[in-house]
VEXMARMI-21105 format. One record per atom (N, C-alpha, C, O): x, y, z. Coordinates in steps of 0.02 Angstrom, whole numbers, plus 50000, padded with zeros to 5 digits. Layout:
# residues N
XYZ;...
# end
This chain:
# residues 449
457195346454598;456785352554604;456515353054675;456245348254702;456585358854705;456365359854774;455635361854775;455385365254730;455295359754828;454625362354840;454695369354867;455055370354916;454365374354839;454495381254857;454325382954929;454595387754957;453865379054960;453665380855027;454095377755081;453995378955140;454585373655061;454985370155111;455605374155128;455925377155085;455785374155193;456385377455216;456905372155230;456745366455246;457545374055223;458065369355240;458065368355315;457775372255353;458395362955337;458385361255408;458665366855451;458365368755500;459255369455431;459565374355475;459205381055474;459165384455525;458935383055416;458555389255414;457925388555457;457715393155491;457625382555454;457005381455492;457155381655567;456785384755605;457685378155587;457865378055658;458035384955683;457825386955738;458405388655643;458605395355664;458005399955672;458005404355716;457495398955631;456915403255634;456425401555689;455995405555705;456495395455718;456005393355768;456305391655835;455925390455882;456965391655842;457275389555904;457035393855962;457065400055959;456795390556014;456595394056074;455935397556069;455705400456118;455605397456012;454965400856005;454425397256043;454435391056048;453945400956068;453385397856103;452955394156053;452855396455997;452695388256073;452275384256028;451635388156011;451305390856055;451475388155947;450885391955926;450345387555897;449775389655888;450525381255881;450045376855849;449785372055901;450155367655924;449155372655919;448865368355971;448545362355938;448195362955888;448655356355968;448325350355946;447745348955993;447595352956037;447415343355983;446865341556026;447115340956098;447695339256108;446685342356148;446905342056217;447215335256235;447695334956274;446945329856208;447235323256220;447215319556154;446685317356132;447785318656122;447805315556057;447705308056062;447725305256117;447585304956004;447505297656004;448135294256030;448095289056063;448715297256016;449335294356040;449365294556116;449525289456147;449205300256146;449235300756218;448765295856251;448935292856302;448165294956222;447675290356251;447905283156244;447905279256292;448115281356183;448295274356171;448945272556205;449025266856228;449415277356208;450055275856239;449965274256313;450305270056341;449495277756345;449365276456415;449135269256425;449295266256476;448745266556377;448515259656383;449075254756367;449145249556399;449485256456316;449995251856294;450565251156343;450905246056344;450685256256383;451265256256427;451065254956499;451345257956545;450585250256510;450365249056579;450885245156618;450825244356679;451395242456583;451925238956618;452585242756608;452785244056552;452915244556663;453545248156656;454085243556630;454035237456635;454615246556602;455165242456578;455625246456533;455495252356519;456145243256511;456625246656467;456765242156408;456645236056410;457005245156354;457185241256295;457865237956305;458285240656340;457965232056276;458615228856281;459155233156249;459025236356198;459745233156278;460285237356252;460825233056222;461005227856251;461095235056165;461585230856130;462295231656154;462455236556187;462705226756138;463425227556147;463675232456094;463375233056041;464225236056108;464485240956060;464855237556003;465475237556001;464485234755955;464775231455897;464725236055836;464305240555834;465145234755787;465125238855726;464725235555671;464625238755619;464485229555681;464105226155629;463365226955641;463115225055694;463015229855593;462295230855601;461935224255612;461445224055650;462155218955580;461805212655587;461885209955658;461475205855679;462385212155694;462495209955763;462185214455815;462225213055874;461875219855794;461645224955841;460965222955870;460455223755836;460945220355932;460315218155960;459815223855971;459225222555983;460035230155967;459555235655971;459055235255914;458485237555920;459275232155859;458815231355802;458285226155817;457745226355788;458445221555863;457955216455885;457635212955826;457035211755825;458045211355776;457775207955717;457465212555667;457195210255616;457475219155679;457155223855633;457665228955609;457755234255639;458005227355555;458455232155524;458025236555478;457765234155428;457965242855495;457525247355459;457895253755441;458395255555471;457625257155391;457795264155381;457405268155434;456925265655464;457615274455444;457305278655495;457035285055466;457315287855418;456495287455494;456275294355483;456365298055549;456125295855601;456705303755546;456805307755606;456215312355617;455935315255571;456025312855680;455475317355700;455755322355749;456115320655796;455585328755736;455855334155777;455355336155831;455465335055890;454795339155811;454265341155857;453595338855829;453465339555770;453175336255873;452515333955851;452105339755822;451705338855777;452205345755849;451795351355825;451955353155753;451535356155719;452545351355729;452725352655659;452695346255616;452515346555557;452875340655645;452915334555605;452255330655602;452175326355559;451785332155647;451135328755645;450995324855708;451435323855750;450375322755715;450175318755773;450505311855771;450635309055717;450625309255830;450955302755835;450605297255798;450925292855769;449935297355799;449555292055766;449695292055691;449795286755662;449685297855660;449815298355588;450525296355571;450655292955521;451005298355614;451705296655603;451795289055608;452115285955565;451505286155661;451585279055671;451295275055612;451605270455587;450695276855591;450375273155537;450765273555472;450835268655436;451025279555457;451405280455395;452055276455397;452245273255348;452405276755453;453045273155458;452925265655457;453305261955425;452415263355491;452275256155491;452105253755421;452315248255401;451735257755384;451535255755316;452135255255269;452095251855218;452685258555286;453275258555243;453865254955274;454425255255248;453745251455330;454275247555361;454845251555389;455415249255389;454695257555415;455215262055440;455205262455516;454685261355548;455785264055545;455825265555616;455795273055627;455845276955579;455705275055689;455685282155707;456295283955748;456495280055791;456595289655736;457105292655779;456805299155803;456785304155767;456565299255865;456205304955893;456665309255935;457045306655975;456625315755926;457015320255968;456705320556037;456115322356045;457105318756087;456855318556156;457065324556198;456705326656242;457655327256183;457885333056221;458395337056182;458675334756133;458505343156205;458975347756173;459425350356228;459215354156271;460065348156227;460495349856283;460235346656346;460225340556352;460025350756394;459755348156457;459005349756464;458735349656519;458675351256408;457955352856410;457565347456373;457725345756317;457045344856405;456595340256372;456215344156318;456125350156324;455995340656267;455685344056210;455025347456226;454795351656187;454705345656281;454085348956298;454185356456312;453705360256313;454805358456323;454945365656331;454815369456267;454645375356268;454905366056210;454835369356145;454205367356107;453985370856062;453915361656126;453365358756089;452765358156135;452785354456184;452215361656119;451635361556164;451145355956146;450585355856172;451355351256103;450935345556089;450845341356152;451315340856191;450265338256163;450175333956221;450625327856219;450715324556271;450905326256161;451335320456155;452075322156162;452495317756160;452245328556171;452935330656175;453285327256234;452965325956285;453925325856226;454305322456278;454425327156337;454745332356330;454155325156394;454245329156455;454685325556506;454835328356559;454895319456489;455325315756534;455285308356519;454935306256473;455635304256559;455665297056546;454985293556545;454885288956505;454515295656587;453865292356588;453515293056521;453205288256496;453555298956491;453235299956426;453605295956372;453285293556325;454255295356377;454635291456328;454415284156331;454335280956279;454305281456391;454075274556398;453405273656363;453295268556330;452965278456370;452305278056336;452385278456260;452075274656223;452805283056238;452905283756165;453235277456136;453035275156083;453735274856171;454075268756146;453575263056141;453575259456091;453155262156192;452665256756190;452165257756134;451975252956100;451965263956123;451475265356071;451745263856001;451425260555961;452345266355987;452625265255920;452815257955910;452685255155856;453115254855960;453295247855954;452685243355944;452705238655904;452135244855979;451525240955971;451255241455901;450895236955878;451405246955866;451185247855798;451685245355746;451595246455686;452205241955769;452695239155722;453225244055701;453565242855650;453325249555738;453825254655721;454375254655774;454265256955830;454975252155757;455525252255806;455665259355830;455695264055790;455745260155896;455795266755926;456515268255945;456815264855987;456795273455914;457465275855928;457405283355944;456885286355934;457945286355968;457915293355990;458525297155966;459025294255945;458475303855970;459045308155956;458995314455998;458455316356020;459575317656008;459575324056043;460165328256021;460655325655994;460115334856032;460655339556016;461125339956076;460915341656131;461765338456065;462265339156118;462515346356119;462695349256068;462525349356180;462775356156188;463455356356223;463875360556207;463565351756271;464205351356305;464305356256361;464845356456391;463795360256378;463865365056432;463815361556500;464185363256547;463375356556504;463305352656565;463325345256545;462805341956544;463915342656529;463965336056499;463705330356544;463435325456519;463785331056610;463555325656654;462795325056654;462525319556655;462455330856653;461725330656650;461495327956583;461015324156579;461825330056529;461655327456463;461725319856461;461295316356435;462265317256490;462375310056491;461825306556530;461575301356509;461635309456586;461105306456627;460445306356589;460085301356591;460285311756555;459665312056518;459665307156460;459155303756447;460225306656425;460265301756370;460175294656397;459845290556367;460475293356455;460405286856486;459675285556505;459415280056497;459345290656532;458635290056550;458215288256489;457745284256494;458375291256432;457995289856371;458075282556351;457585279256333;458685279956355;458815273056338;458465268356387;458175263256367;458505269956451;458175265856501;457415265956493;457075261156511;457155271456467;456425272156461;456145268456400;455545267956393;456575266056355;456315262056300;456605263256231;456435259656184;457045268256224;457355269356158;457855263856144;458255262056187;457835261156083;458295255856065;459005258456056;459485254956071;459075264656032;459735267556022;459665275056025;459115277756028;460245278456023;460245285756028;460705288855976;461295287055971;460435293455935;460835297655892;461005304055930;460565307355957;461655305755933;461875311955965;462055316855910;462545315855874;461665322255903;461775327255851;462315332055875;462215335955921;462895331755843;463485335655862;463665340355805;463945338155755;463495346755813;463625351655760;463915358055789;463765359755847;464315361655750;464635367755776;464235374155766;464465379555782;463625373555740;463235379455722;462905382555784;462865379455837;462665388655776;462345392255831;461755388155857;461335385755819;461725387455923;461185383755954;461335376355962;460925372555987;461945374255940;462135367255945;462715366555995;462675369356050;463245363155977;463795361656022;464165368056044;464355372156003;464255368756110;464625374456138;465165372156186;465455376156222;465285365656187;465765362956235;466475362556208;466635365656158;466885358756243;467585357856226;467735350456219;467295346256229;468355348856201;468555341856198;468495338556267;468305332756273;468665342356319;468605339656387;467885338056405;467745332856435;467435342556387;466735341156404;466465335356362;466025331756385;466725334556301;466535328756260;466755322256295;466385317456297;467365322256321;467615316456357;467205315056420;467055309356435;467015320356455;466605319456515;465925316356497;465695311756530;465625318956443;464975316356422;465045308956404;464635304856426;465555307356365;465635300456343;465785295756400;465505290256403;466225297756446;466395293456502;465795292056546;465685286456569;465405297256559;464825296456602;464285292256568;463975287956599;464175293656504;463655289956468;463835282556463;463405278256470;464475281056450;464675274056446;464685270856516;464605264756521;464795274756568;464745271956635;464025269756649;463895264556677;463555274056627;462845272656638;462575267556589;462145263456606;462825267756527;462565263556473;463145260256435;463275261956378;463485255556467;464075252556433;463915248756369;464345247856327;463285246556362;463105242356304;462665245956254;462445242856205;462525252356264;462055255856220;462345256756151;462945257456142;461895256756101;462095258256032;462015265756021;461465268356024;462575269156009;462585276356004;462865278455936;463335275455910;462565283655907;462785286355843;462945293755851;462575297355884;463495295955821;463655303055820;463445305855752;463705303755700;462975310455752;462715313355690;463025320255680;463015324455725;463295321455620;463695327455609;463525330855542;463245327755497;463695337255537;463735340755474;464355338155438;464905339155464;464295334955380;464865331555350;465315335855306;465795333255277;465175342355299;465605346455259;466295346655291;466355348055350;466825345255253;467495344355282;467715350055328;468035348755379;467565356255310;467795361855351;467405362355417;467645365655463;466825359255421;466445359355484;466665353855531;466605354455592;466915348355503;467115342755545;467665344755593;467685342355650;468105349255572;468635351555616;468405355955672;468795357455717;467775358055671;467515362555723;467155358955779;466865362055823;467165352255778;466845348355830;467345343255856;467805341355820;467265340955918;467715335855946;467525328855924;467345324655965;467555327655858;467305321355832;467735315455855;467465310055866;468375316455863;468795310955886;468575308555955;468565302555968;468405313255998;468175311356065;467505307656062;467415302656097;467045310156020;466395306756014;466475299955980;466135295155999;466905299555931;467015293155897;467295287855944;467215281955932;467625290055997;467925285256043;467405281656085;467555276356113;466795284456091;466295280956133;465645279456096;465185276756126;465605281156032;464995279455995;465155273955944;465735272455929;464625270955918;464685264955876;464715266555801;464975262555762;464455272255781;464435273955710;464385281455702;464255285055750;464485283755641;464425290855624;463855291655575;463815287955526;463435296555587;462845297755545;462925304555511;462695309555538;463245304855452;463325311255417;462665313755389;462285309955359;462535320155399;461915323255375;462015325755304;462275331255293;461815321655256;461965322955185;461405327055155;460985324455118;461395333555171;460855337955148;461085341655085;461265347555087;461085338055030;461385340554969;461045346854943;461385351254916;460385347454950;460065353554926;460255359554968;460305365154943;460375358355033;460585363655078;461285366055060;461455371955068;461705361455035;462405363055021;462515365554950;463065367654933;461995365354909;462075366754837;462035374254824;461535376754799;462575377954841;462605385154828;463325387254816;463785383354826;463405393454794;464075395854774;464565395954833;465145394254824;464325397854892;464775398254950;465055391354967;465655390654978;464615386354968;464855379654983;465295376954927;465785373354940;465135378654865;465545376454809;466265378754817;466735374954808;466345385054835;467015387854844;467385384454902;467975383054898;467015383054956;467335379755013;467535372654995;468085370355013;467085369054960;467265362254939;467895362354896;468335358154905;467935367054850;468515367454807;469155368854846;469685366054832;469105373254897;469695374654937;469915368554978;470495367954996;469435364154991;469605358055028;469835352454981;469995346955003;469865353954915;470105348954868;469575344554837;469715339254810;468945346854841;468385342954813;468025347354763;467655351954781;468125345954699;467865350154646;467375346154603;467575341154572;466745348254599;466265344654557;466345345954483;465975343454442;466845350054465;467005351254395;466525356054362;466295360854392;466395354754297;466005359454256;465295360354281;464965365354265;465045355654319;464355356254344;464285361654397;463735363954410;464845363654427;464815368754478;464385366554537;464425360854558;463985371154563;463575369554621;463085363954607;462905360254653;462875363154545;462415357654528;462745350854537;462405345754541;463415350854540;463775344554552;463815342654624;464105337454641;463535346754668;463515344954740;462925340154749;462385342154769;463055333954735;462565328654737;462675324454800;463165325454835;462215319854814;462325315454873;462995311754870;463345311354920;463165309054811;463785305554805;464395309954816;464885307954847;464355316154791;464895320954800;464995322454874;465555322554898;464445323854909;464495325554981;464775319655020;465195320655064;464535313655006;464775307755042;465525306555029;465895304955075;465735307354966;466435306254950;466875311254987;467395309355015;466675317554988;467055322655023;467075321255098;467595322155130;466515319055125;466485317555197;466925311655216;467275311855267;466915306455175;467285300455192;468045301555191;468415297855222;468265306655155;468975308255156;469195310055227;469785309255244;468725312455268;468885314155337;468645308755386;468965307555437;468085305555370;467775300955418;468095294155419;468055290555469;468415292255364;468695285455360;469235284255413;469345278555434;469565289555436;470095288755486;469835286155552;470225283455592;469185286855565;468915284755630;468735277355630;468625274455684;468705274255572;468585267155569;467905264855591;467805259055609;467415269355591;466735267655612;466275266955552;466385270255501;465765262655557;465275262355503;464885268855500;464875272655548;464555269955443;464155276055437;463425274455428;463235269055405;463015279255448;462285278855440;462075285555411;461895290055449;462085286355345;461935292955316;461215295155327;460745291155327;461135301655338;460475304755347;460335308855284;460705313555268;459795307155249;459655310255185;459215316455189;458905317855240;459215320155135;458875326655130;458135325655114;457955323755058;457705326855164;456985326055155;456645332255127;456035332355119;457025337455111;456725343655086;456685343655010;456475348654980;456885338054978;456855337654905;456345332354885;456065328854928;456225331854820;455785326654795;456175320154786;456795320154783;455805314654782;456135308154779;456595307454719;457095303954722;456425310754664;456835310154603;457415315154602;457765315554551;457515318854655;458075323654659;458625320654703;458745323054758;458955315554678;459555313054711;459455307154758;459955304454782;458835305154772;458745299954822;458995293154801;459265289454842;458905291454738;459175285054714;459935284954720;460225279954741;460245290454700;460975290954706;461185290654779;461675287354796;460815293954822;460975293954894;460985286854921;461445284854956;460475282854904;460435276054929;460995271754900;461325268054937;461115272354835;461635268354803;462325269954832;462715265454846;462465276354840;463115278254867;463185276254940;463735274354962;462655276654978;462675274655048;462835267255054;463255265255094;462495263155014;462615255955016;463325254354991;463655249855017;463555258054942;464225256954916;464755258254969;465305255454966;464595262555017;465055264055072;464935259555132;465175260955187;464565254155121;464455249055172;463935251055224;463895247755276;463545256255212;463005257955259;462475252455254;462315250055199;462205250555310;461675245455310;460985248555302;460545245755270;460905254455331;460255257955328;460385265355328;460945267655342;459865269255311;459925276555309;459335279655347;458865276255366;459385286155357;458845289955386;458635295555338;458985297055290;458045298355352;457825304355317;457635309655368;457265308355415;457895315655359;457705321455398;457215325455357;457395327455301;456625326755378;456275324255436;455575322455415;455375324155359;455195318955456;454545316355435;454075321755409;453735320855359;454065327455443;453595332755424;453745336055358;453335339755332;454345334755331;454555337955268;454505333455208;454475335955151;454485327055218;454595322455162;453955321255122;453405321155149;454045320255057;453495318555014;453395310955014;453865307355029;452785308654998;452655301354999;453125297354955;453265291554970;453375300354902;453825296754857;454455294254891;454715288954874;454715298154940;455315296054975;455155290155021;455545285355024;454585290355055;454385284755096;454325278455054;454535273055075;454025279054995;453935273254952;454615270654928;454715264554924;455065275154911;455725273054888;456095269354943;456435264354930;456045271655005;456365268255061;456055261355072;456405256655088;455405260955063;455075254455070;455305249655015;455415243755028;455385252254954;455585248054898;456325246554896;456555242254858;456715250054937;457445249054940;457635247355011;457885251655047;457525241255033;457615239455103;458345239855124;458795239955082;458465240055190;459155240155215;459555234155191;459275228955173;460205234955192;460655229655170;461225228855219;461545233855239;461355222855239;461965221455275;462475219455222;462445214055194;462945223855209;463405222755153;464035219155173;464345215855131;464235219655236;464845216155257;464805214855332;464375217555367;465265210655355;465235208355424;465945206755447;466335203855409;466125208755508;466775207155536;466715200955579;466335200755627;467105195855562;467065189455596;467235190155670;467705193755688;466845186755711;466965186755783;467125179755808;467015174855773;467385179355869;467555172955899;466935168355899;466395170555920;467015162255877;466465157455877;466095157055811;465705152455801;466215161755766;465875161555701;466155155955658;466745154155662;465725153155617;465935148455565;465625150655499;465105153955499;465935148855444;465675150955380;464995147755367;464555150855337;464905141655390;464265138255381;463705141755417;463165142655390;463835143755480;463315147055519;463145153855489;462555155755487;463645157455466;463525163955436;463155163255369;462715167255354;463335158255330;462985157155267;462245155755279;461815158255242;462095151655330;461405150155345;461035156355369;460455157455353;461385160455408;461075166555434;460875171255378;460345174455381;461305171755327;461175176555273;460835173455213;460765176655161;460615167155220;460235163855167;460625163355102;460355164455048;461265161655108;461685160355050;462035153655061;462045151055117;462315150855008;462685144555016;463395146055039;463655151555030;463705140955070;464395141655091;464835143155030;465305147055034;464675139854974;465075140854913;465035148054889;465535150954869;464425150954891;464345157954870;464735162654915;465065167254892;464685161454980;465025165755029;465785165155021;466145170155023;466025159055011;466745158055002;466995161354938;467515164654938;466605160454884;466815163354820;466835170954822;467285174154795;466335173954855;466305181254858;466885184254897;467055190054888;467195180154940;467735182754982;468405179554968;468885180555005;468455175754913;469095172754894;469345167854944;469955167154953;468905164354978;469095159555030;469165152654998;468685149954970;469765149755002;469885143254971;469735137555020;469555132055000;469815138955085;469655133955136;469105136555181;469235140755224;468485134255172;467915136855211;467985135755286;467615138755325;468455131555306;468545130355378;469025135355410;469125135255471;469305139755369;469795144455395;469555151655385;469615154455330;469275154655437;469125161755438;469415164555503;469455161055553;469615170855501;469965173855558;469535179155592;469165182755559;469595179555657;469255184855695;469475191655668;470075192955661;469005195955654;469145202555626;469125202855551;469095208255522;469145196955518;469105196755445;468435199355422;467915197255447;468425203955374;467795206855350;467555203055289;467905202455239;466955200455295;466655196455242;466145200455203;465745204055233;466155199955138;465635202855095;465055197955092;465145191955082;464455200555101;463855196355098;463595196555026;463395201955003;463595191054991;463455191154919;462795194254899;462765198154851;462245192554936;461595195254914;461455202054943;460915204854930;461925204854981;461865211555010;461205212555047;460935218055049;460945207255076;460325207655113;460435205655185;460975203255203;459935206655227;460015204955297;459925197555308;460165194955358;459575194155264;459495186955271;458905185055314;458665189255353;458685178955308;458075176955343;458175176455418;457705177555456;458795174955441;458895174355513;458765180955548;458395181155597;459075186455523;458975192855555;458265195255547;457975198155592;457975193955488;457295196155476;456805192855524;456285195755539;456965186855547;456515183455593;456705184655666;456405181755711;457205189055677;457365191055745;457895186855778;457985187355839;458255182655741;458745178255772;459465180155755;459925176555773;459555185655719;460235187455698;460705188555757;461265186155756;460465192055807;460905193655864;461125187255899;461715186555917;460665182655909;460835176455943;461295172155901;461725168755928;461205172355834;461615168155790;462305170855782;462785167055776;462375177655781;463025180455763;463425182755823;464035183555817;463115183855881;463475186655937;463445181955996;462915178956008;463985181056033;463965176756091;463525179756144;463485185856152;463185175356181;462715177856232;463095180956289;463635178556307;462825186356318;463095189356378;462525189956428;461945188856411;462705191856489;462185192156540;461645197056522;461065196056540;461815202456486;461315207556471;461085207256399;460665211156378;461365202556359;461175202356289;460615197456278;460065198356305;460735192056240;460185187756219;460235180956251;460765178856273;459665177456252;459635170456271;459215166956218;458725169756194;459405160956201;459045157456149;458355155256173;458275153456231;457875155456127;457215152856143;457285145556163;457665141856131;456925143556215;456965136656239;457485135956293;457555130556322;457865141256308;458365141156361;458125144956421;457515145556433;458595147456460;458415151356520;458785157956518;459255158856480;458555162556560;458835169256563;458815171656635;458325170656670;459355174856657;459385177656724;459205185056721;459515188856684;458705187056759;458455193856758;458995198756779;459345197756829;459065204156740;459565209356752;459225215856775;458625216656765;459605220456804;459315226956823;458985230356763;459285230656709;458385232756773;458025236256720;457585231956677;457185234556637;457635225256685;457215220856644;456485221156665;456335222456723;456055219956617;455335219256630;455085213856582;455375212756529;454545210556602;454305204956561;454115207156491;454225203456443;453835213256484;453625215356417;454215216556371;454165215356311;454785219056399;455365220056356;455685213356338;455935212556283;455685208556386;455955201956370;455525198456318;455785194956275;454875199456322;454425196456273;454575199256204;454575195556154;454695205756200;454855208856135;455525206356110;455615205256050;456005205556156;456675203356136;456655196356104;457005195056056;456245191956132;456235185056108;455635183556063;455485177756050;455295188756041;454745187855994;454215183056020;453985178555986;454035184256083;453495180356114;453025185156149;453035191156134;452615182756195;452125187056228;452235186956303;452545182456331;451975192056337;452005192356409;451645186256438;451875183156486;451075184556408;450685178956433;451075172456428;451055168356474;451435171456373;451815165256364;452375164656415;452495159256443;452725170256429;453255170056479;452955168856548;453225164856587;452405172256563;452085171256629;451875164056638;451975161156692;451575160956586;451345154056591;451925149256599;451895144556639;452475150356562;453045145856564;453395146056631;453745141356650;453315151656668;453675152556731;453215152856792;453445154156847;452565151556782;452105151556838;452045158356872;451975158756933;452075163756832;452035170456860;451305172656864;450975173456813;451055173556925;450365175956932;450315183456918;449805185856895;450865187056930;450895194156916;451515195556875;452065195956903;451455196256808;452045197156765;452445203456780;453015204156756;452175208156818;452555214156834;453045213056891;453465217356905;452985207256925;453415206056983;453945200856966;453855194856976;454505203256941;455095199056932;455675202456968;455675208656975;456155198556991;456695201257032;457365199856998;457455194956963;457835204357010;458515203356985;458785196757013;458745195457073;459045192656967;459305186056986;458835180456974;459035174656974;458185181856963;457705176656946;457915173256881;458175176456836;457815166756877;457945162956816;457285161556780;456835158456808;457225164056719;456615163256680;456715158156624;457235158056592;456205154056615;456205149556557;455955153656497;455455157156502;456305153056440;456105156656380;455685152056337;455945147256309;455035153356330;454595148856294;454715149056218;454385145456181;
# end
């Protein structure tokens, strides 16, 4: 059952796109004040290698969470209220930072609206300090792909752990070509070769053909289908689904459920070989399909999901996401992995892991082999922030084990390194005799306390 006062995402966007902000918040919100204090040290968030396994994704930094997407502060609420609610439910934030080549402050007159990289650094510090992993998203237009790539890179450098790229063929969204998609991807990967990127799409089969998804899939790590089942539950969509070979049967439009939408989408998305991160419909009540949405997402090997959007969702959805934590359901073996190390990481026995995967000789696993994780959980290693170090080989820009050393890379700052290794700025400064923790140089060797 829908709440009568709620608008669907696309109707809402269409009705407000480009409109001047009319809702004024306090001249200086609690977020703006506190973020200024929290971000007194510049820096960037660590960026992950482009892996397909969520458990290996260092952008998670030991925090595999579901996400709530935030569009504009003037509609979704003040940052302080958003942060507190997400922290209380163990969720991360995916904040819209720009639209095409425009920062969101062009559309949002909130004092917390994103006006550029400096504001993103403050917002990232504020949410992270409150226990809310900070991620970002933006609408790709493709008209000026090089500028879009630079802005996305700036967002990542300013503190976003990852970036969702919203790629849709509707009015006000993508207007580019396959060539401009390639330009955007090549430039963004030149600037951010290790960033974790997601392509978020309208998953209706007939819409997928209207976007250059193959080009975006070639440079992003996962696909995030927008499973807005209540938005799709009408006669026009029913007819289109049937023409595409997907018929909900006697239920008609009522059969357009989360599972139905995901099944129809995967008929097209499976060819790209990327993991999925479904985005759920926040315009409904928790008992209108959300349990099915989570179950079907996990059944398709999704580790975590998102909800669009914070300003629309009822508390019941937040509670359901809290009560249904993310799951790492499978893992592709990499060079250096052993069954024993993986079993310890996921808090299962070697025997359980071998039995679940039909392995007769626990000493024989192959690179690329996909393992089912018996308890479908992230395990204590990842939960304590050591999954990336345990499952992925160290690289110059990735992780270093606690008790070892690390060579400072471009963009590093002590506060981001402290967050990466679950320690404090003071501990790193003390271990390395740093009188001023803001002064570290590329090539410096730091002891990790």
